[in-house]
N, C-alpha and C positions, 0 to 999 in steps of 0.2 A: 662753790656757789654758782659759778657760771654754767657748769655742767647741769646743775639742778634746774636753772632757768631754761636751759636749752631743752631739757626733757619735758618740762611743763609746756613749752611752746610746741614741741614736736608731737605730743600726744593728741591735742585737739586737731592738728593738721592731719594726722594719720586717720582720725575718725572722719573728718570732712572728706578726705579722699576715698573713704570706704575701705581702707586696707585692714582695719581691725576694729573691734568693739571695745567698750570700756573695760570689761573684765580682763581681757588679755593685756591691754595697755597698762592698767593699774597695778598689775602684779609686780612690775618693776618700778613704779613711779614713787612709792614711798608714803607720803603723808595721807591723812584723812582729807578727803575733798568734799566740799559742800558746793553742789551745783544749785544756783538760784535762778529759776526761770522768771524773767521779768518782761514787762512790756512798757515802752516809753509813754504810752497814752493811758495806761491803766491807773486810775487814781489810787488803788490799793497798793500797787507796786511803788508808786510815788511816795505814799505815806510810810511804807516800810523801809525806805532807803536809809534813813538815819539809824533805825534799829539794826539793820544789816551791817552798817558801818561800825556800830558799837560792838556787835558780836565778832566781826572780823578783827577788830583791834584786840578784843579780849582773848581770842583764841590764836592769834598770830604767834604768840610766844610758845604755844603748844604745838606748833607746826601743823595747824589746820589751814588748809588752803581753801579760799572762797573764790568761786568763779561765777560771775553773772552772765547768763546766756539769754539772748533775746531772739526767740523763735519766730516772731512775726516778720513777714516779708517787708512790711512798712518800716521796720526798725533798721535804718541804714547805719553804717558806722558813724556818720556825722551826728545823727539823732541820738545814738547811744552815747557819744562823747558829751553832747549837750545835756542829756539826761543826768549823766554822772556828775557833771559840773553843777547843774542847777539843784540837784538833790543831795549833793555832797556824798556821793556813793564812792567809797574808796576801793571797792573790789575790782579785781581784774574783770573786764567786761568785753564781750564780743558777741557778734551775731551767731545764731545757730541756723546756718543756711538750710532751707527746706525743712526746718524744725526737726532735723534728723535726730538730735539727742533727745528733744522733747518727746518724739514718737518712740524712740528706743526705751526711754524710761517710763513711757506711758503717763507723762504729765498731762494734766487737763486744763489747768488755769495758771495765771500769773497773779501773785507770786506763789510759787511752789518750790520746795527744796528737796534735793536728793542727796543723801550723805553716803559716800562710798568709802569703805575702809581700804587700808593699804593692799589687801588681797584682791580688791576689785568687787567685793560683795556690797550690795546695797544694804545698809543697816537701818536707815530711816528714810521715809518719804512722806511728804505732806506739808502741813501748815508750819509756819515759823513759830507761831504760838496761837492762842485762842482769842486774840484781840478782836478779830472780825468773826461775828457769828453768822452773818448772812450779808449779801450784797447790800451796801448802804447802812448796815447796822453793825456797830462795834461797841465794845465795852469801854469804860473810861480808861482801863488798862488791862493788859493780859493777866490771866490768873494761872495759865498753864504754859510754861516756856518749853514747848515740845523740842525745838531744835537744840536749845541749851541742854536740856536733860539728856537728849540722845548723844550729844558730843561728850558730855561729862561721863556718861556710861561707857562709851567706846574708849575714851582716854584712860578710864579706870580698869579697862579690860573686862567689863561686865556686859551682859546682854542689855539691849535697849528695851526698857519696859513697855513702851508703846511704839512699835516699829512703823506703824502706818496711821496717818490721820487724814482727814479730808481738808484740803485747802479751800479757802473761799477767795474768789478773785475773778478776773476777766478771762474768758475762754480763750484757749489757744486754738486758732482756726487756721 
C-alpha cells in the first residue's frame, strides 16, 4: 500500500519535471485514473464537486483513482484546499503548473474529465454528464451519465460507447 501511494505521488512529479508523459508513466501505474480539470472560481466546477465526490466514493472499491487538477495560475494550493473544504470535494487535488496536463490532454474547459486506462490510453474525455447544456443552462438532473458509463464499460472490459463528448464550463486560459 505504501509503495502504491509512492508511485501515485511520483508519477505527477515526473510529469511536472517534464521527464515523461502520461502514457509512459501509466503503463506501470495500475488503476484506471480519472483526471478532473477544475477551477476554484468556476461556478460549474463548484456545482459538480458533490457529484464528483459521490462518483469517487462509488468507484473507490473498484480501484478507480480520481485526481482533481487545477490548471489556472490563480488556483494556488491554499485556494485549492479551501475549495475542497468548502465544496466537500474528497478527491486528491493539486495544481497543474502551467496547465501542462490540461494542454497535453487538450482539455478546454473546467470541469472536464479524462479517463486513462492502466495501459496509459485515454478511453474517455469530456463532460461528466449532460446536466449542463450550455453556460448558465442546466437540466433539473442529468439524463446521460457519460463518466459513469465510461467507467462501467472499462471495468467490464468493454469498449466505451461514447469515448468523447463536449464539456460545458469555464475556459482554461
